[in-house]
C-alpha positions in Angstrom: -3.8 -8.6 -14.8 -7.1 -7.2 -13.1 -6.7 -5.6 -9.9 -9.6 -4.0 -8.1 -10.5 -2.3 -4.8 -12.7 -2.0 -2.0 -12.1 1.5 -0.5 -13.6 1.7 2.8 -14.3 4.9 5.5 -13.4 3.9 8.7 -16.3 6.1 9.6 -18.3 3.7 11.7 -18.9 -0.5 11.4 -19.5 -1.8 7.9 -22.6 -1.6 6.2 -24.0 -4.7 5.0 -23.9 -2.8 1.8 -20.3 -1.8 1.9 -20.3 -6.0 2.7 -21.7 -6.0 -1.1 -19.6 -4.1 -2.5 -17.0 -5.3 -1.0 -18.0 -8.6 -2.5 -18.5 -8.6 -6.3 -15.2 -6.7 -6.1 -13.4 -9.6 -4.9 -15.4 -12.4 -7.0 -14.4 -10.3 -9.9 -11.0 -10.5 -8.8 -11.1 -14.3 -8.1 -13.1 -14.5 -12.0 -9.7 -13.3 -13.4 -7.6 -14.6 -11.5 -6.7 -10.7 -10.9 -5.8 -9.2 -7.1 -8.2 -8.1 -4.1 -7.0 -5.5 -2.6 -8.3 -3.0 0.7 -7.4 0.6 0.7 -8.5 2.7 3.4 -9.8 5.9 2.6 -9.1 8.1 5.3 -8.7 10.7 4.9 -11.5 12.9 6.6 -10.2 12.6 9.8 -12.9 14.6 11.6 -15.3 11.4 11.0 -12.5 9.3 12.0 -13.8 6.6 14.6 -11.7 4.3 16.3 -12.3 0.4 16.0 -13.6 1.0 12.3 -10.9 0.0 9.9 -10.6 -3.4 12.3 -14.0 -3.8 12.5 -13.6 -3.8 8.8 -10.7 -5.9 8.0 -11.9 -8.5 10.3 -15.5 -8.7 8.5 -14.2 -9.0 5.4 -12.0 -12.2 6.9 -15.2 -13.9 8.7 -16.6 -14.1 4.6 -13.7 -15.6 3.4 -12.8 -12.4 1.5 -9.0 -12.3 3.2 -7.5 -9.3 0.8 -4.4 -10.0 -1.3 -2.9 -6.6 -0.1 -3.8 -4.0 2.2 -2.6 -2.2 5.3 -2.6 -5.9 7.3 -1.9 -8.0 5.0 0.5 -5.9 2.8 1.4 -5.6 -1.2 4.1 -3.1 -3.0 2.4 -0.6 -3.5 1.3 1.2 -0.4 0.4 2.9 2.0 -3.1 1.1 1.5 -4.4 4.5 4.3 -5.0 7.6 2.5 -3.6 9.4 5.4 0.4 7.6 5.0 -0.3 9.3 1.2 -0.1 13.0 1.4 3.0 13.8 0.2 2.1 11.8 -3.1 -1.0 13.9 -3.2 1.0 16.3 -3.2 3.5 15.2 -5.7 0.2 15.2 -7.9 -1.7 18.5 -7.0 1.3 20.6 -7.9 1.2 18.8 -11.7 -2.0 20.0 -12.4 -1.1 23.2 -10.7 1.5 23.5 -13.2 -0.2 22.3 -15.8 -3.4 24.5 -15.0 -5.5 22.3 -14.9 -6.3 23.0 -11.2 -6.2 26.1 -9.6 -5.8 27.7 -5.3 -9.4 28.8 -4.3 -9.5 31.5 -1.0 -13.2 32.1 -0.7 -14.4 32.0 2.9 -17.0 29.8 3.9 -19.3 33.4 4.8 -18.3 34.7 0.7 -19.4 31.0 -0.4 -23.2 31.0 2.1 -23.5 34.3 0.7 -23.6 33.2 -3.0 -25.5 30.0 -2.9 -27.7 32.2 -0.7 -28.1 34.0 -3.9 -28.2 31.7 -6.2 -31.4 29.8 -4.2 -33.4 33.2 -4.3 -33.0 33.5 -8.3 -34.0 29.9 -7.8 -30.9 28.7 -8.9 -28.7 25.0 -7.8 -25.0 26.9 -6.6 -21.8 26.0 -8.7 -18.5 27.2 -8.5 -17.5 26.9 -12.0 -16.8 28.6 -15.7 -19.2 30.8 -15.5 -18.8 32.3 -11.5 -15.3 31.7 -11.0 -13.7 35.1 -12.5 -15.8 36.4 -9.2 -14.1 34.7 -6.5 -11.2 34.9 -4.8 -8.6 33.0 -6.0 -5.9 32.3 -8.3 -7.3 33.3 -11.9 -8.3 36.9 -10.4 -4.5 37.8 -8.3 -1.4 38.7 -9.4 1.2 35.6 -7.8 2.2 38.4 -5.1 -1.4 38.3 -3.8 -1.1 34.8 -4.4 1.6 33.9 -2.2 0.3 36.1 0.5 -3.3 34.4 0.8 -1.9 30.5 0.1 -0.2 31.2 3.7 -3.3 31.6 5.0 -7.0 29.1 4.5 -7.5 27.8 0.7 -8.1 25.2 -1.1 -7.2 23.6 -4.8 -10.1 23.5 -7.2 -10.1 21.4 -10.1 -10.4 23.7 -13.5 -13.1 22.5 -15.6 -13.1 24.1 -18.9 -16.2 24.8 -20.5 -17.6 24.1 -24.1 -16.4 19.7 -24.6 -19.0 17.0 -23.4 -17.3 14.2 -21.0 -18.0 11.2 -22.3 -17.7 8.0 -19.5 -18.9 4.5 -19.5 -20.9 2.0 -17.2 -19.7 -1.1 -17.1 -23.1 -2.3 -16.2 -25.3 1.1 -17.4 -23.5 1.9 -21.0 -22.6 4.9 -22.2 -23.2 8.1 -20.1 -22.4 12.0 -22.1 -22.4 15.2 -20.1 -21.5 18.5 -20.7 -19.0 21.0 -19.1 -21.3 23.8 -18.7 -23.1 21.4 -15.9 -20.0 20.3 -13.8 -18.5 22.7 -11.4 -15.0 23.0 -10.3 -14.6 20.4 -7.7 -12.6 20.9 -4.3 -9.2 18.8 -4.4 -7.6 19.8 -2.2 -9.2 20.5 1.4 -7.7 23.5 3.4 -6.2 21.1 6.1 -4.1 19.7 3.4 -5.8 16.4 2.6 -7.0 15.5 -0.4 -10.8 14.7 -1.4 -12.3 11.6 -2.2 -12.3 12.4 -6.1 -8.8 13.9 -6.0 -7.6 11.0 -3.9 -8.8 8.2 -5.8 -8.3 9.2 -9.3 -4.5 9.2 -8.3 -4.4 6.4 -5.8 -6.2 4.5 -8.3 -4.0 5.0 -10.9 -1.1 4.8 -8.9 -2.4 1.5 -8.0 -2.7 0.1 -11.0 -6.6 -0.9 -10.9 -7.7 -2.0 -13.7 -11.8 -2.1 -12.8 -13.4 0.6 -10.1 -16.1 -1.4 -8.7 -18.0 1.0 -6.1 -22.1 2.1 -5.3 -24.1 3.3 -7.7 -24.0 7.0 -5.3 -20.6 7.4 -7.4 -22.1 7.2 -11.3 -22.3 11.4 -10.7 -19.0 12.0 -10.1 -17.7 9.9 -13.2 -17.8 12.5 -15.5 -15.0 14.2 -12.9 -12.8 11.6 -12.4 -12.1 11.1 -16.2 -11.7 15.1 -16.4 -8.9 14.4 -14.1 -7.2 11.4 -15.6 -7.6 12.8 -18.9 -5.8 16.2 -17.0 -2.5 13.9 -16.3 -3.3 11.3 -19.8 -3.9 8.9 -17.5 -5.7 5.4 -19.1 -9.2 5.6 -16.8 -9.6 1.7 -15.8 -13.2 0.2 -16.1 -15.9 1.3 -13.9 -19.2 -0.3 -12.5 -21.8 1.0 -10.4 -23.4 -1.6 -8.6 -27.0 -0.8 -7.7 -28.3 0.3 -4.2 -29.1 -2.1 -1.6 -33.6 -1.0 -1.1 -35.6 -0.4 1.9 -37.8 -3.4 2.6 -40.6 -1.4 1.9 -41.0 1.7 0.6 -38.0 4.3 -0.7 -34.6 4.8 -0.5 -31.8 3.1 0.1 -31.8 0.9 3.1 -30.3 2.6 6.6 -29.5 0.4 10.4 -32.2 2.8 11.0 -34.3 0.2 9.4 -33.0 -2.6 10.9 -33.6 -1.4 14.5 -37.3 -0.7 13.1 -37.8 -4.5 11.5 -35.8 -6.1 14.1 -33.1 -7.6 11.8 -28.6 -6.5 11.6 -27.4 -4.2 9.0 -23.6 -5.1 10.0 -21.9 -8.6 9.3 -20.2 -8.6 13.1 -21.0 -7.2 16.2 -20.2 -2.9 16.2 -21.2 -1.8 20.2 -24.9 -2.6 20.7 -25.1 -3.4 17.5 -26.0 -6.8 17.2 -24.2 -8.5 13.5 -25.4 -11.3 11.5 -22.8 -13.2 12.7 -24.3 -12.7 16.6 -27.1 -13.4 14.8 -26.7 -17.0 14.4 -26.0 -16.5 10.1 -23.0 -18.3 8.5 -20.7 -16.7 6.4 -21.3 -18.4 3.6 -24.7 -18.2 3.6 -24.2 -13.8 3.7 -22.0 -14.2 1.0 -24.4 -16.0 -1.1 -27.4 -14.1 0.0 -25.5 -10.3 -1.0 -24.9 -11.8 -3.9 -27.9 -12.5 -5.2 -28.8 -8.4 -4.5 -28.1 -7.4 -7.6 -26.6 -10.3 -8.9 -28.5 -13.4 -11.2 -27.0 -16.5 -12.3 -29.1 -16.2 -15.5 -29.9 -19.7 -14.0 -32.4 -20.3 -11.4 -30.0 -21.2 -8.7 -30.0 -19.6 -5.3 -27.2 -21.7 -3.6 -24.1 -20.8 -4.1 -21.2 -21.6 -1.7 -17.8 -18.8 -2.5 -15.9 -20.7 -5.1 -18.5 -21.6 -7.0 -19.4 -18.2 -6.8 -16.6 -16.9 -7.6 -16.6 -19.4 -10.9 -20.1 -17.9 -11.4 -20.0 -13.7 -11.3 -20.0 -12.1 -14.5 -20.7 -8.7 -14.9 -23.5 -9.2 -17.3 -25.7 -10.1 -14.3 -25.2 -7.2 -12.6 -28.3 -5.3 -12.3 -29.2 -2.1 -13.2 -32.0 -1.4 -10.9 -31.8 -1.1 -6.9 -32.3 -4.8 -5.0 -34.6 -5.1 -2.0 -33.8 -6.6 1.2 -35.1 -9.2 2.4 -34.6 -10.4 5.7 -36.8 -13.7 5.9 -34.9 -14.7 2.2 -31.1 -14.4 4.2 -33.1 -17.0 6.9 -33.8 -19.2 4.3 -30.7 -18.7 2.8 -28.9 -19.6 6.0 -31.2 -22.2 6.5 -30.2 -23.9 3.0 -26.8 -24.0 4.2 -26.9 -24.8 7.5 -29.5 -28.4 6.1 -26.1 -29.3 3.8 -23.4 -29.3 7.1 -22.9 -32.6 8.4 -24.0 -33.0 12.4 -20.1 -34.1 13.0 -19.4 -29.9 11.3 -22.5 -28.4 13.7 -20.9 -29.9 16.6 -17.7 -27.3 16.0 -20.1 -23.7 16.4 -20.0 -23.0 19.6 -24.0 -22.9 20.1 -24.7 -25.9 19.8 -21.4 -27.1 22.2 -23.6 -25.0 24.5 -26.4 -25.8 24.2 -25.2 -29.7 24.3 -22.8 -29.4 26.7 -25.1 -31.7 29.1 -25.8 -34.7 27.1 -23.5 -38.0 25.5 -21.4 -37.3 22.0 -23.8 -39.8 21.1 -26.6 -38.3 21.9 -25.5 -35.1 21.4 -25.0 -36.5 16.8 -28.8 -37.6 17.3 -30.4 -33.9 18.3 -28.7 -32.7 16.2 -29.3 -35.0 13.0 -32.9 -34.2 14.2 -32.9 -30.6 15.0 -31.3 -29.2 12.1 -34.1 -29.5 9.7 -35.9 -26.9 11.8 -33.2 -24.3 12.5 -32.5 -21.5 10.6 -30.0 -20.0 12.2 -27.5 -21.4 15.4 -29.5 -19.3 17.4 -32.6 -21.6 16.7 -30.5 -24.5 18.5 -31.5 -23.3 21.8 -35.4 -23.4 21.9 -34.6 -27.1 19.5 -32.5 -28.3 22.6 -34.5 -27.0 25.1 -37.5 -30.5 24.3 -34.8 -33.0 25.1 -33.8 -30.9 28.2 -37.4 -30.5 30.0 -40.6 -30.7 28.1 -42.8 -27.5 27.2 -45.6 -26.5 29.6 -48.1 -28.4 28.6 -50.7 -26.9 25.3 -54.0 -26.7 27.0 -55.7 -25.8 23.7 -54.8 -28.9 22.2 -55.2 -31.3 24.9 -58.4 -29.9 24.7 -59.2 -31.4 21.4 -58.1 -35.0 21.8 -59.0 -35.1 25.9 -63.1 -36.4 24.1 -60.1 -39.0 22.6 -59.4 -41.0 25.4 -55.0 -39.8 25.6 -54.9 -42.1 29.0 -55.9 -45.3 27.2 -52.6 -44.2 24.7 -50.7 -43.2 27.4 -51.1 -46.2 30.0 -50.2 -48.7 27.0 -46.9 -47.1 25.5 -46.0 -47.0 29.6 -46.8 -51.1 29.0 -45.1 -51.3 26.4 -41.9 -49.3 26.8 -41.8 -50.6 30.4 -41.6 -54.5 28.8 -38.6 -53.5 27.2 -39.5 -53.0 23.2 -37.1 -50.9 21.7 -37.7 -47.4 20.7 -37.3 -48.7 16.9 -39.3 -51.4 17.0 -42.8 -49.1 19.7 -43.9 -47.1 16.6 -44.9 -50.7 14.8 -46.3 -52.3 18.2 -48.0 -49.1 18.7 -49.5 -48.7 15.9 -50.7 -52.5 15.6 -52.7 -52.2 19.1 -54.4 -49.2 17.8 -55.9 -50.7 14.9 -57.4 -53.3 17.3 -58.6 -50.4 19.8 -59.9 -49.0 16.0 -57.8 -45.8 17.1 -56.6 -43.6 14.5 -53.1 -43.1 14.1 -53.6 -39.4 14.8 -54.7 -40.2 18.2 -51.9 -42.3 18.9 -48.8 -39.6 17.9 -51.0 -36.8 19.2 -51.7 -37.9 22.9 -47.6 -39.4 23.0 -46.3 -36.3 21.7 -48.4 -33.5 23.5 -46.5 -36.2 27.0 -42.8 -36.4 25.5 -42.6 -32.7 24.3 -46.2 -30.6 25.5 -46.8 -29.7 22.3 -47.6 -30.9 19.5 -44.5 -29.8 16.9 -41.1 -30.8 16.9 -38.9 -33.6 15.7 -39.6 -37.3 15.7 -41.0 -39.1 18.0 -39.6 -43.0 18.3 -36.4 -41.0 18.0 -36.8 -38.8 20.8 -37.6 -41.4 22.7 -34.1 -43.2 21.8 -32.4 -39.8 22.7 -33.7 -39.2 26.0 -33.8 -43.0 27.4 -36.9 -45.0 28.9 -36.9 -43.8 32.2 -37.1 -40.3 31.8 -39.3 -40.7 28.6 -41.9 -42.8 31.2 -41.6 -40.0 34.1 -43.1 -37.7 31.2 -45.8 -39.8 30.6 -46.3 -40.5 34.2 -46.3 -36.5 34.6 -48.2 -36.1 31.1 -51.3 -38.7 33.0 -51.2 -37.1 36.1 -52.0 -33.9 34.6 -54.5 -35.0 32.4 -56.2 -36.3 35.4 -56.3 -33.6 36.9 -57.6 -31.3 34.2 -60.6 -34.1 33.9 -61.4 -33.4 37.3 -61.0 -29.4 37.5 
């Protein structure tokens, strides 16, 4: 069975780049009838942020990606928090030490800083490895008695990388990669606080949790040779690896960051985190968020761009994942959200709090009519407030638009509309009656429509005019027309 894991660190809110990684893991699992696991990598307790773990779970649930196993969902391979697996890591680090695949290192921070400064003076990047490890204070250079004495203080445990052979790894997206061990350092596996590093813990956990494919960001690709060496050291079979391309900022170089969102006015988190608004609060549907994130680095191989989560589960494939970074486009995300809003019925949209709040003063019949009128104009749920506004009161009259139609005698049009509405002509017949009258008066259709729209809406854009009259009713429509006539008269006198 295919088993994949999303393994974030609870050091803050889940960035949409992390959410995209979770999505690709989820889709891979569902496509192969496999298992999607949430594992919390919280070994760096100094960076732990209260509430962030719960936030990650809630963000996944909002998007419909409920983990099959995890801290909140249980499972047979727990614990699913790395901070609760310390005894497991100690057991496996002993295996490496006994097999001389790892060693204790007792170097002080000052000693390592001096060595780093010396390497930089020589124009080299500092690397602790086979070429210089015997120059440092570690279990490879000390007697057993000295080692035991030193172990009473601070120390780390490093991977022992044997020089010479090539390390061959394979990425499902990028293909085969070969790296010389001469270029690899002796990575720290266990820190001085007794907690494992990412490199060690993720290999042990992936093996014990029977992860069949590791899907993560491409920033971890350079670490893959070290992970391969760890699998080899334990004589474990390696899972498949898939390193996803970066999500790039909208313009310029580099990956998308919170600062880019703040600068250009869009969220970078799925849900609100403290003062930072999320996509949910910005009025995005979870299905559109998922749809857009899927398009960042993946292509279905067709011209199709609109997918439900269920459709993505069926159509996702590794072959569709691209190698290059995907540039973030907020307007494209809004367009995707717009398309998903159009697919929903008026009844479905009325279930959202934004619609209920904006339409609370209208009858049920009016609510359905208004939603049907404004739906095609919505890009986010937040847009409903602005679009409903004209049904509550008209916008201030657009003087520039009014000046253009004043020479065409809009008062003649509005006074005729008054008479027709007052006579009881129903809204659905009003258009035909007015157009027939305009023909007799040698007036263009545009003059009639613009004059009436200015009166009812206040500006020259908005939903269908005669549908607006139906919603407003005759008395409100007549009152607005009367106000417009008064305003135009004052305008002409000034």
